[in-house]
C-alpha positions as CSV (number, residue, x, y, z in Angstrom):
1,M,73.6,3.2,90.0
2,E,74.3,1.5,93.2
3,S,76.7,3.2,95.6
4,N,77.7,3.4,99.3
5,R,74.3,5.1,99.9
6,Q,72.1,3.3,97.3
7,E,71.0,-0.3,97.0
8,Y,68.7,-1.7,94.3
9,K,66.7,-5.0,94.7
10,R,64.6,-6.6,92.1
11,E,62.5,-8.2,94.8
12,L,62.4,-8.5,98.6
13,T,65.2,-11.0,99.7
14,D,66.6,-12.6,102.8
15,S,69.4,-10.0,102.8
16,L,67.2,-7.1,103.6
17,E,68.2,-6.9,107.3
18,K,71.9,-7.2,106.4
19,E,71.7,-4.2,104.1
20,A,69.6,-2.3,106.6
21,V,72.2,-2.9,109.4
22,A,75.0,-1.7,107.1
23,F,73.2,1.5,106.3
24,L,72.3,2.1,110.0
25,N,76.0,1.7,110.9
26,C,77.2,4.3,108.3
27,P,77.4,8.0,109.0
28,G,75.1,8.9,106.1
29,G,72.5,6.2,106.3
30,G,71.2,5.0,102.9
31,V,68.4,4.0,100.6
32,I,67.1,0.7,99.4
33,D,64.8,0.6,96.3
34,I,62.8,-2.6,95.8
35,G,61.5,-3.3,92.3
36,I,64.6,-2.1,90.5
37,D,67.4,-4.2,89.0
38,A,71.0,-3.8,89.9
39,D,71.6,-2.0,86.6
40,G,69.0,0.6,87.6
41,S,66.2,-0.6,85.3
42,V,62.7,-0.5,86.8
43,V,60.9,-3.8,87.0
44,G,58.1,-2.8,89.4
45,M,56.3,-5.0,91.9
46,S,52.8,-6.0,93.1
47,D,51.1,-5.9,96.5
48,V,53.0,-2.8,97.5
49,D,50.9,-2.3,100.7
50,G,51.6,-5.9,101.9
51,M,55.2,-5.5,101.1
52,Q,55.6,-2.4,103.2
53,L,54.0,-4.1,106.2
54,K,56.3,-7.1,105.8
55,I,59.4,-4.9,105.6
56,K,58.4,-2.9,108.7
57,D,57.8,-6.1,110.6
58,R,61.1,-7.6,109.6
59,L,63.2,-4.5,110.4
60,K,61.4,-4.1,113.8
61,N,61.9,-7.7,114.9
62,N,65.2,-8.7,113.4
63,I,67.5,-5.8,114.2
64,Q,69.0,-4.6,117.5
65,P,69.1,-2.1,119.0
66,S,65.7,-1.0,117.9
67,C,65.7,0.9,114.7
68,L,62.2,2.3,114.9
69,G,62.2,6.0,114.0
70,L,65.4,5.5,111.9
71,F,63.7,4.2,108.7
72,D,60.8,5.2,106.4
73,V,59.1,2.8,104.1
74,F,56.9,4.2,101.3
75,H,55.4,3.6,97.9
76,E,56.8,5.4,94.8
77,K,56.0,5.4,91.1
78,R,59.0,5.1,88.9
79,D,58.6,4.9,85.1
80,G,54.9,4.2,85.7
81,K,55.7,1.2,87.8
82,D,55.3,0.6,91.6
83,I,58.4,0.4,93.7
84,V,59.0,0.4,97.5
85,R,61.6,2.9,98.8
86,I,63.2,2.4,102.3
87,I,65.2,5.4,103.7
88,F,67.6,4.7,106.6
89,A,69.1,7.3,108.9
90,S,72.4,6.8,110.6
91,G,71.6,5.5,114.1
92,P,73.0,6.9,117.4
93,E,73.3,3.5,119.1
94,K,75.9,1.9,116.8
95,P,76.7,-0.9,116.1
96,Y,73.4,-2.2,114.9
97,Y,73.3,-5.9,114.3
98,L,71.2,-8.9,113.3
99,R,69.3,-10.1,116.4
100,K,69.9,-13.8,115.7
101,Y,73.7,-13.4,115.6
102,G,74.2,-10.7,118.2
103,M,76.9,-8.0,118.3
104,S,79.4,-10.3,116.5
105,E,81.2,-10.4,113.2
106,K,78.3,-12.4,111.7
107,G,75.8,-9.9,112.9
108,C,77.4,-6.5,112.3
109,Y,77.8,-5.0,108.8
110,I,78.8,-1.7,107.3
111,R,78.6,-0.3,103.8
112,V,81.8,-0.4,101.7
113,G,81.3,1.0,98.2
114,S,78.2,-0.7,96.9
115,A,78.5,-3.8,99.1
116,S,77.6,-4.6,102.7
117,E,80.6,-6.1,104.4
118,P,81.0,-7.8,107.8
119,M,82.6,-5.7,110.5
120,T,85.7,-6.9,112.3
121,A,85.8,-7.4,116.0
122,R,88.0,-4.3,116.3
123,M,85.6,-2.2,114.3
124,I,82.7,-3.4,116.5
125,E,84.5,-2.6,119.7
126,E,85.5,0.9,118.5
127,M,82.0,1.7,117.3
128,F,80.5,0.5,120.5
129,S,82.8,2.7,122.6
130,K,81.5,5.8,120.7
131,R,77.8,4.8,121.1
132,T,75.6,7.6,122.3
133,R,74.3,6.7,125.7
134,N,72.5,9.9,126.9
135,T,69.6,9.6,124.4
136,I,66.1,10.3,125.7
137,G,65.3,6.6,125.4
138,F,67.8,5.7,128.1
139,M,67.3,8.8,130.3
140,P,64.7,8.2,133.1
141,S,61.7,10.5,133.4
142,P,62.0,13.0,136.3
143,R,58.3,12.0,137.1
144,S,56.6,8.7,137.5
145,D,53.0,9.9,137.5
146,L,52.7,10.4,133.7
147,S,49.5,10.1,131.7
148,F,49.0,10.1,127.9
149,E,45.5,11.1,127.1
150,Q,46.6,13.8,124.6
151,L,48.8,11.3,122.8
152,K,46.0,8.7,122.5
153,I,43.7,11.3,121.1
154,Y,46.2,12.4,118.4
155,Y,46.7,8.7,117.4
156,E,43.0,8.2,117.2
157,E,42.7,11.3,115.0
158,A,45.3,9.8,112.7
159,G,43.3,6.6,112.4
160,L,45.7,4.6,114.7
161,A,44.9,2.9,118.0
162,L,47.2,2.6,121.0
163,N,46.7,-0.7,122.8
164,S,47.7,-1.6,126.3
165,Q,51.3,-2.2,125.2
166,F,51.8,1.2,123.6
167,L,54.5,2.3,126.1
168,S,56.6,-0.6,125.1
169,N,55.7,-0.4,121.4
170,L,56.5,3.3,121.2
171,E,59.8,2.8,123.2
172,L,58.7,5.1,126.1
173,L,60.3,2.9,128.7
174,T,63.9,2.5,129.9
175,P,65.5,-0.9,129.7
176,D,64.5,-1.5,133.3
177,G,60.8,-0.8,132.5
178,K,60.5,2.8,133.9
179,F,59.2,5.9,132.0
180,N,62.0,7.3,130.0
181,Y,62.6,11.0,129.0
182,A,60.7,10.5,125.7
183,A,57.7,9.5,127.7
184,Y,58.1,12.6,129.9
185,L,58.2,14.9,126.8
186,L,55.1,13.3,125.3
187,A,53.1,13.1,128.6
188,D,50.0,15.3,129.3
189,E,52.1,17.3,131.8
190,N,55.8,18.0,131.9
191,G,58.2,20.8,132.8
192,I,59.4,21.6,129.2
193,S,58.9,25.2,128.3
194,V,58.1,26.1,124.7
195,K,57.8,29.8,124.2
196,V,56.9,32.2,121.4
197,A,58.4,35.6,122.2
198,K,57.7,38.8,120.3
199,Y,59.9,42.0,120.3
200,S,59.2,45.5,119.1
201,D,62.8,46.0,118.2
202,A,65.4,44.0,116.2
203,A,67.9,43.8,119.1
204,R,66.0,41.4,121.5
205,V,65.5,44.1,124.1
206,D,61.9,45.3,124.1
207,L,59.7,42.2,124.8
208,I,56.1,42.9,124.1
209,E,54.6,39.4,124.0
210,N,55.7,36.1,125.6
211,H,53.4,33.1,125.1
212,E,53.9,29.7,126.8
213,Y,52.9,26.7,124.7
214,G,54.8,24.0,126.6
215,N,54.3,22.0,129.8
216,C,52.2,19.5,127.8
217,S,52.7,16.8,125.2
218,L,55.2,17.9,122.6
219,V,52.7,16.9,120.0
220,K,50.2,19.4,121.4
221,A,53.0,22.0,121.8
222,V,54.1,21.8,118.2
223,K,50.5,22.2,117.0
224,R,49.9,25.2,119.2
225,V,53.2,26.9,118.1
226,L,52.4,26.2,114.4
227,D,48.9,27.8,114.8
228,R,50.4,30.8,116.5
229,L,53.1,31.4,113.9
230,D,50.6,30.9,111.1
231,V,48.6,33.8,112.6
232,E,51.8,35.9,112.7
233,N,52.7,34.9,109.1
234,T,51.0,37.8,107.2
235,T,49.5,37.1,103.8
236,F,50.1,39.9,101.3
237,T,47.6,40.4,98.5
238,R,47.6,42.3,95.2
239,I,44.8,42.5,92.7
240,T,45.8,43.0,89.1
241,S,43.7,43.2,85.9
242,K,44.5,39.5,85.2
243,E,44.8,37.8,88.6
244,R,44.8,38.0,92.4
245,L,48.4,37.6,93.7
246,E,49.1,36.3,97.2
247,R,52.2,35.5,99.2
248,R,53.1,34.9,102.8
249,M,55.6,36.9,104.8
250,I,57.5,33.5,105.3
251,D,57.1,30.5,103.1
252,P,54.6,28.3,105.1
253,T,56.2,25.0,104.1
254,A,59.7,26.1,105.1
255,L,58.3,27.6,108.4
256,R,56.5,24.3,109.3
257,E,59.6,22.2,108.6
258,A,61.8,24.5,110.7
259,V,59.4,24.5,113.7
260,I,59.0,20.7,113.7
261,N,62.8,20.1,113.1
262,A,63.5,22.4,116.1
263,I,61.3,20.4,118.4
264,V,62.0,16.9,117.2
265,H,65.8,17.3,117.0
266,N,66.4,19.5,120.0
267,D,68.9,18.2,122.6
268,Y,66.8,17.7,125.7
269,S,69.5,15.9,127.6
270,N,70.7,19.1,129.3
271,G,67.2,20.5,130.0
272,G,67.2,23.0,127.1
273,S,64.2,23.6,124.9
274,P,63.6,25.2,121.5
275,K,62.5,28.8,121.3
276,F,60.7,30.9,118.7
277,E,61.2,34.6,118.4
278,L,59.5,37.3,116.4
279,F,61.1,40.6,115.4
280,P,60.0,43.5,113.2
281,D,62.2,42.2,110.3
282,R,62.6,38.5,110.9
283,M,61.7,35.3,112.8
284,E,64.3,33.2,114.6
285,I,63.8,29.5,115.4
286,T,66.5,28.1,117.7
287,S,67.1,24.6,119.0
288,V,69.6,23.4,121.5
289,G,72.5,21.2,120.4
290,G,74.6,21.5,117.3
291,L,75.0,18.8,114.6
292,P,74.9,15.1,115.8
293,F,78.1,13.1,116.2
294,E,79.8,12.2,112.9
295,F,77.7,14.8,111.1
296,N,79.0,17.8,109.2
297,K,77.4,20.8,107.4
298,G,77.7,19.1,104.1
299,D,75.8,16.1,105.3
300,F,73.2,18.5,106.9
301,F,72.5,20.5,103.7
302,S,72.5,17.4,101.5
303,G,69.5,16.0,103.4
304,L,71.2,13.2,105.3
305,S,69.5,12.3,108.5
306,V,70.7,11.4,111.9
307,P,67.7,11.8,114.3
308,R,68.8,12.9,117.7
309,N,65.6,11.7,119.2
310,K,64.4,8.7,117.2
311,E,61.5,8.0,119.6
312,L,60.1,11.5,118.8
313,M,60.8,11.0,115.1
314,R,58.9,7.8,115.0
315,I,55.8,9.2,116.8
316,F,55.8,12.4,114.7
317,G,56.0,10.2,111.7
318,D,53.1,8.1,112.8
319,L,51.0,11.3,113.2
320,E,52.2,12.5,109.8
321,L,53.8,15.6,111.3
322,V,57.0,14.8,109.5
323,E,57.5,13.5,106.0
324,H,60.2,11.1,105.0
325,L,63.5,11.1,106.8
326,G,65.8,13.8,105.6
327,S,63.1,15.7,103.7
328,G,62.9,18.7,106.1
329,I,66.1,20.6,105.3
330,P,65.8,20.2,101.5
331,R,62.2,21.6,101.7
332,I,63.5,24.7,103.4
333,L,66.4,25.0,100.9
334,K,64.0,24.9,98.0
335,K,62.8,28.4,99.2
336,Y,65.7,29.8,101.1
337,D,69.5,30.1,100.9
338,P,71.6,28.0,103.2
339,R,72.7,31.2,104.9
340,V,69.4,31.2,106.8
341,F,71.0,28.5,109.0
342,Q,73.4,29.3,111.8
343,I,75.1,26.2,113.2
344,T,77.4,26.1,116.2
345,D,78.6,23.3,118.6
346,H,75.8,24.2,121.0
347,F,72.7,25.4,119.0
348,L,71.1,25.5,115.5
349,R,69.2,28.6,114.4
350,V,67.1,29.3,111.4
351,T,66.4,33.0,110.6
352,F,63.6,33.9,108.1
353,E,63.7,37.5,107.0
354,Y,60.2,38.7,106.2
355,R,59.2,39.2,102.6
356,K,57.9,42.7,101.8
357,S,54.4,43.6,100.8
358,F,53.9,44.2,97.0
359,E,53.9,48.0,97.7
360,D,57.0,47.9,99.9
361,E,58.7,45.7,97.3
362,K,58.2,48.4,94.6
363,S,59.6,51.0,96.9
364,S,62.5,48.8,97.9
365,E,63.3,48.1,94.2
366,K,63.6,51.8,93.5
367,S,65.8,52.3,96.6
368,S,67.9,49.3,95.6
369,E,68.5,50.8,92.1
370,K,69.7,54.0,93.7
371,S,72.0,52.1,96.1
372,S,73.4,50.2,93.1
373,E,74.2,53.4,91.3
374,K,75.9,54.7,94.4
375,I,77.9,51.5,94.8
376,F,79.0,51.6,91.2
377,G,80.1,55.2,91.7
378,L,82.2,54.4,94.8
379,I,83.8,51.4,93.0
380,R,84.7,53.5,90.0
381,R,86.5,55.8,92.3
382,N,88.2,53.0,94.3
383,A,88.1,49.4,93.0
384,N,89.7,48.2,96.2
385,I,87.0,49.6,98.5
386,T,85.9,47.2,101.2
387,T,82.4,46.2,102.3
388,A,82.8,48.2,105.5
389,E,83.8,51.3,103.6
390,L,80.9,51.0,101.3
391,A,78.5,50.6,104.3
392,E,80.0,53.7,105.9
393,A,79.8,55.8,102.7
394,L,76.2,54.7,102.1
395,R,75.2,55.0,105.7
396,I,73.6,51.5,105.8
397,S,74.5,48.3,107.6
398,T,77.3,46.0,106.3
399,R,74.7,43.2,106.0
400,A,72.6,45.4,103.7
401,V,75.6,46.1,101.5
402,E,76.5,42.4,101.3
403,K,73.0,41.6,100.1
404,Q,73.2,44.3,97.5
405,L,76.6,43.1,96.3
406,V,75.3,39.5,96.0
407,K,72.4,40.7,93.9
408,L,74.7,42.7,91.6
409,R,77.1,39.7,91.2
410,E,74.2,37.3,90.5
411,R,72.8,39.8,87.9
412,G,76.3,39.8,86.2
413,S,76.8,43.5,86.8
414,L,79.7,43.1,89.2
415,R,82.5,40.6,89.7
416,R,85.2,40.1,92.3
417,I,88.7,39.7,91.1
418,G,91.0,37.9,93.5
419,P,90.3,37.0,97.1
420,D,88.0,38.9,99.5
421,K,91.1,40.3,101.2
422,G,93.5,41.8,98.6
423,G,91.3,41.6,95.6
424,H,89.3,44.3,93.8
425,W,85.9,44.9,92.2
426,E,85.2,45.1,88.5
427,I,82.1,46.5,87.0
428,T,81.0,44.5,83.9
429,E,79.5,45.7,80.6
430,N,76.2,44.7,82.1
431,G,76.6,47.2,84.9
432,K,77.8,50.1,82.8
């Protein structure tokens, strides 16, 4: 069903750019599926490859400001038929408009319900006044002696060639033709530090290793960080009579997405850089900058995308380091609870607690069962007992008690009656 974020098209039409502009100007972006009727029935299409090239060319040439890095075009199978899906992120340089009409009421559109409507002059003016101007595309590079041999090699390895116009094509120049900050980040040499630190304690006091993987192209940096963390991500093995069981300390797909997201979406405008920290019980991945403007936690967890650095997003997409727009967070949430994310106005952190080995897990399960019985005993004596009081009585951390209570509630053995403050615990039949 069509909505404010979904548009169906039976075939490619002249209105493509208008719909694209409308989604780019909306906080949540949107999706256009070509090869599907307005009622949602799949009709399919032919020459999918040619269609994708035509779409990319039209969006690149007919929309201003540049929307490269803000859309993905790819082939999907739906009901056994071929369709083309276009995902749009919300752009940071609103309002976007049709090149031939300029920033006018005929050129600017926004999504209203399931339709793309022209914007009024007042709407255009207000949106322009809020436009982000400190993006890395507009910021000048602190150095003018940049080279890009590493970037060229990575493009060649991906089966792509960079011609003499690559600086312009990849948007690595400011409007006045000088290297921008995106170019600086992707150059063979820069001053951006990307460190992997390792501590022997959980309190970030005793630093035992500190590896520098920055000061080079961010593409090279992300590959080096991924390689290092893969080494640290222990594989646990257990041989049974029927099969060989294996699992990683951290889910590798979630780890990869978190690393790339931290580097691609970091706010480099204030000189900050992402950091990667290893502790005995967890790994923390921290990037500078909270959520982008007009973006909230609900948008973030639902997979909506507002690339902070669209130039980086486009290049990482070319090199297949990122999948489709908005796919990173859902991939992490397939394996982990949203509570692994800590989001503030100034930074975003992902904390992956290590999985236990098969042997430690058995021991932990036995310990957990004992803790559960102790919790039940304390609650039977005082149904109003607080989490802090439980932690003190059990001589474990409040965080450990909270995790145990969540498990008991999910198992149906325990329920909370009333609010956290002023309510009480009730042990169910399942827990007795």
